[in-house]
LUMFI-487495 format. One line per field, with one value per residue (C-alpha): residue number from 1; x, y, z negated. Coordinates in steps of 0.1 Angstrom, whole numbers. Layout:
n <- (NUM_...);
u <- (X_...);
v <- (Y_...);
w <- (Z_...);
This chain:
n <- (1_2_3_4_5_6_7_8_9_10_11_12_13_14_15_16_17_18_19_20_21_22_23_24_25_26_27_28_29_30_31_32_33_34_35_36_37_38_39_40_41_42_43_44_45_46_47_48_49_50_51_52_53_54_55_56_57_58_59_60_61_62_63_64_65_66_67_68_69_70_71_72_73_74_75_76_77_78_79_80_81_82_83_84_85_86_87_88_89_90_91_92_93_94_95_96_97_98_99_100_101_102_103_104_105_106_107_108_109_110_111_112_113_114_115_116_117_118_119_120_121_122_123_124_125_126_127_128_129_130_131_132_133_134_135_136_137_138_139_140_141_142_143_144_145_146_147_148_149_150_151_152_153_154_155_156_157_158_159_160_161_162_163_164_165_166_167_168_169_170_171_172_173_174_175_176_177_178_179_180_181_182_183_184_185_186_187_188_189_190_191_192_193_194_195_196_197_198_199_200_201_202_203_204_205_206_207_208_209_210_211_212_213_214_215_216_217_218_219_220_221_222_223_224_225_226_227_228_229_230_231_232_233_234_235_236_237_238_239_240_241_242_243_244_245_246_247_248_249_250_251_252_253_254_255_256_257_258_259_260_261_262_263_264_265_266_267_268_269_270_271_272_273_274_275_276_277_278_279_280_281_282_283_284_285_286_287_288_289_290_291_292_293_294_295_296_297_298_299_300_301_302_303_304_305_306_307_308_309_310_311_312_313_314_315_316_317_318_319_320_321_322_323_324_325_326_327_328_329_330_331_332_333_334_335_336_337_338_339_340_341_342_343_344_345_346_347_348_349_350_351_352_353_354_355_356_357_358_359_360_361_362_363_364_365_366_367_368_369_370_371_372_373_374_375_376_377_378_379_380_381_382_383_384_385_386_387_388_389_390_391_392_393_394_395_396_397_398_399_400_401_402_403_404_405_406_407_408_409_410_411_412_413_414_415_416_417_418_419_420_421_422_423_424_425_426_427_428_429_430_431_432_433_434_435_436_437_438_439_440_441_442_443_444_445_446_447_448_449_450_451_452_453_454_455_456_457_458_459_460_461_462_463_464_465_466_467_468_469_470_471_472_473_474_475_476_477_478_479_480_481_482_483_484_485_486_487_488_489_490_491_492_493_494_495_496_497_498_499_500_501_502_503_504_505_506_507_508_509_510_511_512_513_514_515_516_517_518_519_520_521_522_523_524_525_526_527_528_529_530_531_532_533_534_535_536_537_538_539_540_541_542_543_544_545_546_547_548_549_550_551_552_553_554_555_556_557_558_559_560_561_562_563_564_565_566_567_568_569_570_571_572_573_574_575_576_577_578_579_580_581_582_583_584_585_586_587_588_589_590_591_592_593_594_595_596_597_598_599_600_601_602_603_604_605_606_607_608_609_610_611_612_613_614_615_616_617_618_619_620_621_622_623_624_625_626_627_628_629_630_631_632_633_634_635_636_637_638_639_640_641_642_643_644_645_646_647_648_649_650_651_652_653_654_655_656_657_658_659_660_661_662_663_664_665_666_667_668_669_670_671_672_673_674_675_676_677_678_679_680_681_682_683_684_685_686_687_688_689_690_691_692_693_694_695_696_697_698_699_700_701_702_703_704_705_706_707_708_709_710_711_712_713_714_715_716_717_718_719_720_721_722_723_724_725_726_727_728_729_730_731_732_733_734_735_736_737_738_739_740_741_742_743_744_745_746_747_748_749_750_751_752_753_754_755_756_757_758_759_760_761_762_763_764_765_766_767_768_769_770_771_772_773_774_775_776_777_778_779_780_781_782_783_784_785_786_787_788_789_790_791_792_793_794_795_796_797_798_799_800_801_802_803_804_805_806_807_808_809_810_811_812_813_814_815_816_817_818_819_820_821_822_823_824_825_826_827_828_829_830_831_832_833_834_835_836_837_838_839_840_841_842_843_844_845_846_847_848_849_850_851_852_853_854_855_856_857_858_859_860_861_862_863_864_865_866_867_868_869_870_871_872_873_874_875_876_877_878_879_880_881_882_883_884_885_886_887_888_889_890_891_892_893_894_895_896_897_898_899_900_901_902_903_904_905_906_907_908_909_910_911_912_913_914_915_916_917_918_919_920_921_922_923_924_925_926_927_928_929_930_931_932_933_934_935_936_937_938_939_940_941_942_943_944_945_946_947_948_949_950_951_952_953_954_955_956_957_958_959_960_961_962_963_964_965_966_967_968_969_970_971_972_973_974_975_976_977_978_979_980_981_982_983_984_985_986_987_988_989_990_991_992_993_994_995_996_997_998_999_1000_1001_1002_1003_1004);
u <- (-233_-199_-183_-151_-180_-197_-166_-151_-186_-185_-151_-162_-195_-179_-146_-162_-201_-207_-178_-196_-230_-219_-202_-235_-254_-222_-224_-201_-172_-168_-182_-152_-165_-143_-125_-133_-161_-144_-109_-99_-88_-76_-98_-94_-63_-78_-84_-120_-135_-149_-181_-183_-172_-194_-174_-166_-131_-110_-85_-60_-37_-5_-24_-35_1_24_31_33_69_68_95_68_43_12_21_14_-22_-31_-68_-72_-97_-128_-128_-88_-74_-39_-19_20_24_47_68_102_123_111_79_56_25_-5_-32_-68_-97_-132_-120_-106_-117_-94_-88_-52_-44_-34_-59_-28_-38_-29_-5_0_25_27_9_32_25_43_42_39_51_43_75_95_80_89_55_70_71_34_14_-23_-33_-67_-81_-108_-132_-159_-155_-171_-137_-113_-125_-110_-78_-92_-62_-55_-82_-104_-88_-87_-65_-40_-33_0_7_43_51_68_72_57_61_64_80_114_134_123_150_131_148_128_148_141_160_140_142_122_113_95_60_50_61_51_46_65_75_100_127_111_77_96_116_85_72_102_101_62_70_100_89_51_55_74_105_139_159_136_137_176_178_161_179_212_203_181_189_165_132_147_170_143_140_173_154_133_162_179_180_159_173_145_153_128_143_180_169_145_148_177_169_171_178_163_179_155_160_141_157_140_145_116_112_102_105_79_77_93_93_114_114_141_137_159_152_179_168_189_169_177_157_148_161_198_214_182_179_167_180_173_184_160_165_139_137_109_111_81_87_61_78_53_13_2_32_43_65_73_104_104_134_134_160_155_183_173_186_170_196_184_165_137_115_104_95_66_82_70_73_114_120_104_131_107_107_139_133_106_109_148_157_150_180_216_230_208_235_269_280_271_242_260_282_265_253_244_231_209_199_191_173_150_149_164_192_207_186_214_236_212_207_240_243_219_224_201_205_174_186_164_169_140_145_116_116_88_85_49_42_11_-3_-32_-43_-68_-94_-110_-88_-56_-32_-11_15_35_66_75_104_105_129_137_167_164_188_188_217_212_240_231_257_268_240_212_189_194_234_231_211_241_269_271_283_272_248_244_210_214_191_188_161_154_122_116_89_79_49_34_-2_-14_-47_-68_-92_-117_-138_-166_-191_-219_-250_-260_-243_-208_-189_-156_-145_-114_-97_-68_-45_-20_11_28_63_74_102_119_144_157_184_186_213_210_248_256_290_308_339_324_347_340_318_286_305_334_310_292_319_334_310_334_347_317_332_305_312_322_292_274_266_256_219_217_205_175_161_128_122_84_79_43_28_-3_-21_-49_-78_-101_-125_-142_-173_-182_-219_-230_-263_-270_-249_-268_-270_-239_-233_-203_-199_-159_-149_-117_-103_-72_-52_-30_-2_-1_-35_-32_-45_-83_-86_-66_-91_-115_-135_-142_-172_-189_-210_-220_-244_-247_-272_-264_-293_-279_-282_-325_-341_-358_-321_-300_-305_-306_-289_-280_-274_-248_-237_-259_-247_-261_-245_-252_-225_-217_-191_-164_-128_-103_-76_-45_-23_-8_22_38_31_9_-11_23_43_79_104_127_159_171_192_161_153_181_192_226_250_285_293_276_239_233_201_169_142_104_79_72_37_15_-2_-9_-44_-49_-83_-74_-86_-99_-109_-135_-152_-185_-196_-223_-223_-244_-234_-238_-218_-230_-218_-235_-235_-217_-194_-181_-193_-187_-186_-197_-218_-210_-232_-219_-215_-188_-193_-158_-163_-141_-116_-81_-76_-48_-72_-58_-64_-63_-26_-34_-29_9_7_-6_-23_-36_-48_-82_-111_-132_-156_-167_-167_-189_-181_-210_-204_-209_-191_-188_-167_-170_-151_-158_-141_-153_-139_-124_-109_-79_-56_-77_-83_-99_-107_-117_-117_-134_-147_-161_-168_-180_-176_-189_-170_-187_-175_-205_-190_-157_-164_-144_-114_-129_-143_-165_-192_-181_-184_-159_-120_-95_-66_-33_-17_15_30_28_30_-1_-23_-52_-65_-86_-119_-126_-167_-195_-217_-187_-160_-123_-103_-127_-106_-113_-106_-121_-141_-120_-141_-121_-103_-110_-121_-119_-155_-153_-131_-135_-108_-90_-75_-57_-34_-40_-57_-80_-107_-133_-168_-187_-206_-179_-158_-119_-97_-67_-67_-71_-52_-34_-14_-34_-27_-53_-68_-63_-73_-66_-58_-75_-107_-129_-167_-182_-203_-220_-224_-209_-189_-156_-137_-122_-122_-156_-161_-139_-161_-162_-140_-147_-126_-103_-130_-136_-174_-162_-127_-117_-96_-104_-78_-81_-61_-55_-35_-33_-14_20_13_-2_-12_-28_-39_-41_-66_-75_-93_-107_-140_-152_-121_-106_-72_-52_-27_-7_23_-3_-9_31_36_11_17_43_44_78_101_113_131_114_95_60_35_30_-4_8_14_-18_-24_-32_-10_-1_28_19_40_71_76_51_32_-7_-32_-59_-92_-99_-66_-60_-92_-82_-45_-63_-92_-74_-61_-83_-53_-50_-18_-1_-13_11_-5_9_0_-34_-55_-87_-105_-86_-60_-89_-90_-108_-84_-104_-87_-83_-48_-32_-12_0_4_26_34_48_59_64_85_63_66_85_107_115_122_145_163_165_136_99_93_109_89_99_83_76_59_50_40_21_13_-11_-35_-68_-71_-80_-54_-26_0_21_0_-38_-31_-2_-8_26_11_13_-17_-54_-68_-49_-52_-50_-26_0_31_63_56_87_74_54_73_65_81_92_111_119_128_128_111_133_123_146);
v <- (-43_-37_-70_-72_-69_-100_-118_-116_-127_-158_-166_-167_-188_-215_-221_-215_-219_-245_-272_-265_-270_-304_-314_-309_-338_-362_-384_-382_-405_-389_-378_-357_-316_-288_-270_-234_-225_-247_-234_-208_-170_-144_-112_-88_-97_-138_-168_-175_-204_-196_-205_-180_-154_-125_-98_-93_-112_-125_-148_-169_-199_-209_-239_-217_-201_-227_-243_-208_-193_-158_-132_-107_-122_-94_-115_-144_-133_-111_-116_-144_-125_-106_-66_-61_-53_-60_-43_-35_3_-7_-36_-25_-49_-40_-19_-5_-25_-11_-28_-11_-26_-21_10_31_60_89_115_128_105_72_43_17_-9_-14_-46_-65_-91_-118_-91_-61_-33_-27_-3_-24_-58_-77_-63_-81_-111_-143_-160_-193_-182_-169_-193_-173_-138_-122_-92_-76_-59_-39_-16_-44_-62_-31_-6_-27_-14_21_41_34_9_26_15_-23_-46_-70_-96_-117_-149_-166_-203_-214_-248_-276_-295_-331_-326_-342_-310_-309_-290_-277_-261_-242_-224_-218_-199_-180_-152_-122_-109_-77_-88_-61_-24_5_7_41_53_34_55_62_72_88_115_120_134_154_167_177_196_215_222_231_266_274_290_287_277_251_238_242_225_193_193_194_168_144_151_161_144_124_111_99_66_49_55_27_4_23_-6_9_6_-5_17_1_-33_-22_-6_-33_-61_-82_-108_-107_-135_-149_-165_-172_-196_-204_-227_-239_-255_-263_-288_-292_-311_-318_-285_-262_-257_-237_-222_-202_-194_-177_-156_-146_-135_-116_-101_-85_-63_-61_-19_-16_-11_-19_-50_-61_-78_-94_-111_-122_-141_-151_-174_-179_-197_-210_-226_-237_-229_-250_-256_-222_-201_-200_-176_-164_-149_-135_-121_-110_-92_-80_-65_-53_-33_-14_-5_16_49_32_50_79_95_109_142_157_152_162_133_107_83_66_94_90_55_58_91_92_87_53_52_55_93_120_140_156_133_94_84_67_99_127_157_188_203_174_176_212_210_176_176_142_118_87_64_41_69_81_47_45_81_76_55_51_27_24_6_-5_-25_-38_-57_-72_-84_-94_-115_-126_-141_-160_-165_-192_-182_-207_-225_-196_-163_-158_-132_-120_-97_-87_-64_-58_-38_-26_-5_5_20_38_52_62_76_89_101_124_120_151_138_144_174_181_176_204_224_232_240_203_188_154_160_139_135_113_107_88_81_59_51_31_20_3_-16_-31_-46_-63_-80_-104_-130_-147_-174_-196_-224_-232_-248_-236_-201_-192_-163_-150_-112_-97_-59_-44_-19_-7_20_27_49_59_79_86_112_118_138_147_165_176_181_200_205_174_168_160_126_111_79_76_53_81_107_86_80_114_144_170_167_187_224_254_280_313_328_298_277_242_238_232_194_192_174_162_147_128_111_101_85_64_47_29_13_-14_-42_-70_-94_-120_-143_-174_-187_-225_-224_-207_-169_-149_-110_-93_-57_-42_-6_11_47_55_92_99_129_138_157_191_196_189_166_139_108_91_63_37_15_-17_-42_-74_-107_-139_-161_-201_-208_-244_-250_-247_-280_-268_-274_-292_-323_-311_-328_-297_-272_-279_-244_-214_-177_-147_-118_-81_-54_-18_-1_31_30_58_73_96_91_126_138_152_185_200_217_243_258_253_265_251_264_264_283_283_310_326_364_376_390_400_375_347_337_333_303_318_301_300_282_259_254_239_259_246_243_232_223_195_158_121_110_85_57_43_7_-10_-47_-76_-111_-149_-176_-211_-247_-267_-305_-320_-282_-295_-258_-230_-194_-156_-131_-95_-64_-34_9_30_64_84_119_144_131_144_169_185_214_237_274_307_320_352_333_332_292_270_242_230_198_202_178_184_164_132_98_69_35_11_-29_-63_-94_-127_-158_-195_-224_-257_-292_-305_-337_-352_-389_-409_-403_-369_-339_-306_-275_-241_-208_-177_-139_-114_-74_-41_-12_24_52_85_122_132_167_187_211_239_230_234_265_289_269_243_220_209_216_205_186_182_145_165_143_181_211_234_205_204_169_153_166_163_170_161_131_119_92_98_93_114_124_161_172_178_150_140_149_134_163_189_182_201_208_230_254_282_282_315_299_334_336_298_300_277_297_283_288_305_284_260_259_263_243_267_280_245_226_243_271_294_291_293_257_237_207_178_193_178_187_189_191_226_211_243_257_290_285_288_256_267_257_256_224_202_176_138_117_87_76_46_26_-7_-20_-54_-74_-101_-131_-174_-201_-238_-265_-299_-328_-363_-391_-376_-343_-307_-278_-245_-219_-179_-153_-121_-97_-58_-47_-14_9_36_38_75_66_103_89_88_122_131_107_122_161_181_210_223_203_188_153_132_102_95_67_45_57_92_75_75_110_137_147_182_169_145_115_136_162_191_206_199_233_226_212_188_176_178_156_125_127_119_100_62_91_85_104_138_163_155_192_220_231_225_194_189_159_145_115_101_90_76_38_10_-3_-39_-70_-106_-119_-152_-144_-178_-209_-238_-272_-294_-330_-350_-382_-409_-410_-448_-433_-403_-425_-445_-415_-403_-376_-366_-346_-343_-319_-304_-278_-252_-220_-188_-156_-131_-156_-134_-108_-101_-64_-36_-11_1_7_-16_-25_-17_-16_9_33_58_93_75_96_86_118_109_71_50_73_52_75_62_33_6_-22_-52_-85_-120_-143_-178_-202_-238_-248_-275_-281_-306_-316_-333);
w <- (160_168_191_164_132_152_161_124_110_135_126_87_96_115_91_63_56_81_67_32_43_58_30_6_32_22_-8_-32_-40_-74_-104_-112_-118_-104_-129_-114_-141_-166_-166_-194_-188_-205_-216_-238_-261_-260_-243_-233_-217_-181_-188_-217_-195_-200_-175_-135_-139_-104_-114_-96_-109_-105_-85_-56_-51_-57_-23_-7_-5_-6_-20_-35_-57_-42_-14_-26_-41_-13_4_-29_-51_-48_-50_-51_-18_-17_12_20_32_57_63_46_29_-5_5_-18_-27_-33_-54_-53_-75_-63_-44_-65_-89_-89_-64_-66_-97_-91_-83_-95_-122_-155_-156_-189_-187_-216_-236_-229_-204_-172_-143_-105_-123_-94_-78_-104_-105_-86_-72_-87_-125_-125_-147_-141_-127_-141_-129_-148_-129_-144_-172_-196_-195_-191_-218_-244_-229_-229_-213_-178_-179_-153_-124_-136_-156_-140_-167_-157_-175_-167_-171_-205_-211_-228_-264_-265_-227_-212_-197_-160_-133_-105_-75_-47_-20_18_46_67_95_104_139_148_157_184_196_209_248_264_301_317_333_370_349_324_353_370_341_334_365_365_325_347_379_369_358_394_373_390_364_349_384_384_351_364_389_367_345_367_403_430_435_461_438_414_435_418_385_397_391_361_334_306_271_247_217_195_205_198_163_151_174_150_136_100_76_45_15_-13_-41_-70_-102_-136_-165_-189_-216_-251_-285_-309_-320_-295_-256_-237_-199_-181_-144_-123_-85_-59_-29_-3_26_59_71_108_112_115_78_62_35_4_-25_-60_-91_-121_-146_-175_-206_-228_-259_-283_-314_-342_-375_-394_-388_-401_-378_-344_-326_-289_-278_-241_-225_-186_-162_-126_-104_-72_-47_-13_15_43_49_66_97_75_37_23_37_72_110_103_85_111_126_146_168_178_190_209_227_234_269_280_301_302_311_319_296_299_270_268_255_227_214_194_226_194_231_240_202_197_234_224_186_190_180_193_174_167_158_135_122_113_97_73_42_15_-18_-37_-71_-99_-132_-151_-188_-207_-239_-258_-297_-301_-339_-348_-382_-382_-420_-423_-400_-391_-393_-369_-372_-341_-332_-300_-296_-264_-250_-215_-199_-163_-150_-114_-88_-55_-35_-2_27_57_82_107_133_110_111_73_78_112_87_67_89_104_74_53_23_-5_-25_-58_-86_-117_-139_-172_-189_-219_-237_-268_-274_-306_-308_-336_-337_-364_-348_-365_-348_-370_-356_-377_-365_-331_-336_-321_-337_-320_-336_-332_-348_-334_-333_-310_-304_-272_-274_-239_-232_-198_-181_-148_-130_-93_-72_-39_-27_5_25_24_47_82_81_50_46_28_-2_-3_-10_-38_-55_-47_-54_-63_-28_-16_-13_-8_18_11_-12_-13_-48_-49_-60_-100_-110_-120_-151_-162_-202_-202_-238_-237_-272_-272_-305_-305_-323_-312_-320_-298_-308_-293_-301_-286_-295_-288_-256_-235_-248_-249_-261_-263_-277_-279_-287_-286_-297_-279_-291_-259_-263_-227_-237_-259_-292_-298_-266_-274_-286_-263_-267_-247_-259_-237_-241_-221_-218_-203_-202_-191_-173_-160_-200_-198_-199_-168_-150_-171_-153_-121_-90_-72_-98_-116_-132_-132_-156_-150_-162_-168_-185_-191_-204_-203_-198_-196_-174_-188_-158_-156_-169_-198_-214_-187_-214_-221_-198_-188_-164_-139_-125_-86_-62_-42_-67_-69_-62_-48_-71_-55_-25_-45_-49_-87_-94_-108_-127_-124_-140_-108_-88_-113_-142_-177_-186_-224_-223_-199_-214_-206_-173_-180_-155_-165_-150_-143_-132_-127_-117_-112_-117_-99_-92_-69_-61_-95_-89_-58_-44_-68_-65_-75_-70_-88_-80_-91_-99_-111_-118_-131_-139_-158_-130_-137_-103_-92_-78_-61_-73_-59_-57_-77_-106_-96_-89_-65_-85_-118_-133_-141_-152_-122_-103_-102_-79_-75_-61_-53_-44_-40_-41_-35_-38_-33_-26_-20_-27_11_11_-19_-14_-24_9_23_8_21_1_9_-13_3_-7_10_-9_4_-13_-10_-22_-25_-41_-62_-75_-70_-101_-99_-80_-46_-24_-33_-27_-49_-19_-3_8_33_27_49_52_53_87_105_83_78_90_75_87_57_40_5_3_-18_-7_15_9_-2_27_56_88_96_129_169_190_221_252_278_300_323_359_389_389_353_373_405_425_439_469_473_440_437_399_383_362_343_352_328_303_300_266_263_244_250_213_198_221_243_224_238_275_299_302_336_358_336_302_270_267_233_226_214_183_175_209_211_238_219_208_176_139_134_159_136_123_102_121_97_69_60_39_52_54_39_35_20_28_29_23_34_22_30_16_38_18_14_40_30_46_38_62_45_62_55_73_69_93_95_86_106_110_114_141_136_161_192_183_185_214_236_228_244_223_221_237_268_277_251_261_261_250_282_285_297_329_341_334_359_384_397_422_452_462_480_445_461_438_449_446_469_450_476_477_441_430_461_439_406_418_400_371_334_311_305_305_273_252_252_219_184_174_158_150_173_177_201_173_150_158_144_120_117_116_108_103_96_67_60_75_52_63_33_36_2_-2_-21_-60_-55_-31_-55_-83_-66_-65_-100_-87_-102_-66_-33_-11_26_40_72_67_92_74_96_124_142_140_156_159_190_166_194_168_145_119_111_72_74_49_44_30_-8_-19_-27_-11_23_31_58_83_98_107_116_92_92_114_101_109_114_87_100_72_58_25_-1_-35_-52_-93_-114);
């Protein structure tokens, strides 16, 4: 077993299981039960006692995250729920958060769960919620619980309830604010100035071309001059671009109260955060008002209004585009010292940019401006009418509006501007989506004797409308600023014979109507049966395929209520569960069953001296027959409590089979199109989840609690239908960081996210060659396969060149020797949290971990490959490469002398061919991260009472304190490609930072 896997397991046992076993021997001082099994959870449009839940549900309550300061609600729940992976794509302010439930089911579609906030559907809801206003988060994981939500429930359902006021409570004011600073945690090691010029000497002089030799002398001097670079001051561009101390100011203010028949809650949140990168930052303002009123004993209403306004500043380090958008490259590969060019290093040198494909990283950061703004509005109202003691009618109506804008400016030194006459380019986009939701339910609850019946019938409609407008505007005056360009797009003036691109518009209406029912029956408080059915009609599908039907059933047996366990002193709670259900997914764009045309000057034609825009049908072919994707889930679970529920936990085993995948399939180009959405193929997810917690010590002055979870999921592609190659068994897919690089394999029998490339076999040694002393030429011996075509741009290989494995033994290394290099799926993952309270002190430690996943370090490929450009810096490990020049700068050809020169080197010569994936860049992504440490001190009640306060707490927190990992990049959790088919790619990710803060929590 891998040592890292063992170390994580031993740490897990040490910090969790051993204290639990020790605690089991301790005599209890209290007979107070924990509430983990007793608590109420929200499941399928109704609240249920957790004792009576028959489904797989993970839950986080406000109590668990109330003492953890964070600006992002997703960060606050990371590692807390079994089977729920929460990860940040990169470290930039406002970075996307990925939440995947039980491995995800789709291949090319979204694997994001469905979010329901206070009964209303929202997209990526955690990004607009402050952790302080969350009352509870329930994640429904199996189809027996999600099927009642039908549409889009296949990837799990996240139910979020926000805090409200309390009736018959006096008005309370709470302020929670903190000040913090972020700092980059680690950087990529690169060659220092002396190592850099030695490498450039080799690159310029190896071929013996006199013009190259002279060019080196002009730029760097003679070999004798290179000694001075040992004393040249190194410019650490990563530190200059990402090294600033980034401050964060966060304020949370809430006012709550209530009378005999009403309650209210007002929450305000303000975040101002700098990014560690020049020009980056994040601002957010949120307001939420919630009001509950009992009109009478039978009728109550709830009104909720939420508004969020946020802005993300900075172009970051990359986009989902290819190598041309990689801004991190400039900070890593730019020459590490002053000079070396005829133009001052802090000024733009167009000749140097053309020769190196690099721009001074500080100039570039100041020449790229991106403002990404978003406004979110949520209005919802709830009326509940208790018709009699058995029947309750409930109606929820909600309105959600999202307005998004992107203003991006590319100044004269950027690649995009240099491609357009060295004139600035502006990209602007605006989008608005509006969703109206209405849900009506009738609930019947009745208890008679040993029988308890709960029936629910409902109807729901969701109306969504969206429009977007994008503009790409070129040829601005060179002297114009970003803000001037955004405000005066008419200042752009096309050269003679050119026209601006036509703005692109898009309209995406979506309609959904649903009918559902649920029945829950409990006999003798021991045996529980639940069944549900939902029918969904969606407008995204063509006539005849719009309706999907999603049944589910589950059972549970409270074993602890049986006579043989009822009086047990060890087993206080024991429940067995089993469930099966179908849930659906309709997450594809609208109108894919019809053909639409797109206009652009890209499709234009010349008419006179001008270009006339043309029209095209686009790259996606319509498909009238596309229908619902469905997921069938089976789940068996156990809920337990031991020692009067001081130890509690859950075990779940599941299998989810997804069929009729909504797949964006590649089709023959003879059709005139490149892609088509099809119901092609199926996937399977199998796994086991274990969550456990314990109140280890529960005394008046000292309390120690621990909660932990661990999950394992195995994902397999079962079928690819008609979407694959002629064999319908596999196809290759590009990650996109480098054009035309098919580095992922999609194949039946393998998991999604399988890396596809060559196996690194070290380097060619002198023993692999025959040497001709007359011509001084090295020629590969017979039977030694050559990597020239795959790795060296078809140039003959030489000693020290990268060597790849010839897997099929044909003597030629080509794409037939590419193979499965692993995948991004972890063997297991999870987290554990410990909380301590000693008198007025409190402390919490939050860890999360992942074991067995591979990371595709695309940065490593780029920063160790020579390819097209000289004068690019390299990874520090390149200093240990194969040497061709001795300490006097003379080229060595003699085999004996060359072998002696490289007796202590282990690295290969950076390949001169195009970028390609080999196992050198596939690294173990296992990690153990201490995500959060918080220490707090609360003033005593007597003292706070004298101050007129009910609570006064000071706290100190460190986020991302340390990460134990063997991964060589910035962050083993980086995932920059934003595509389910290409997970685990670390390419030009914004570095993750450590966050240190202190704050105060005061309640009046």
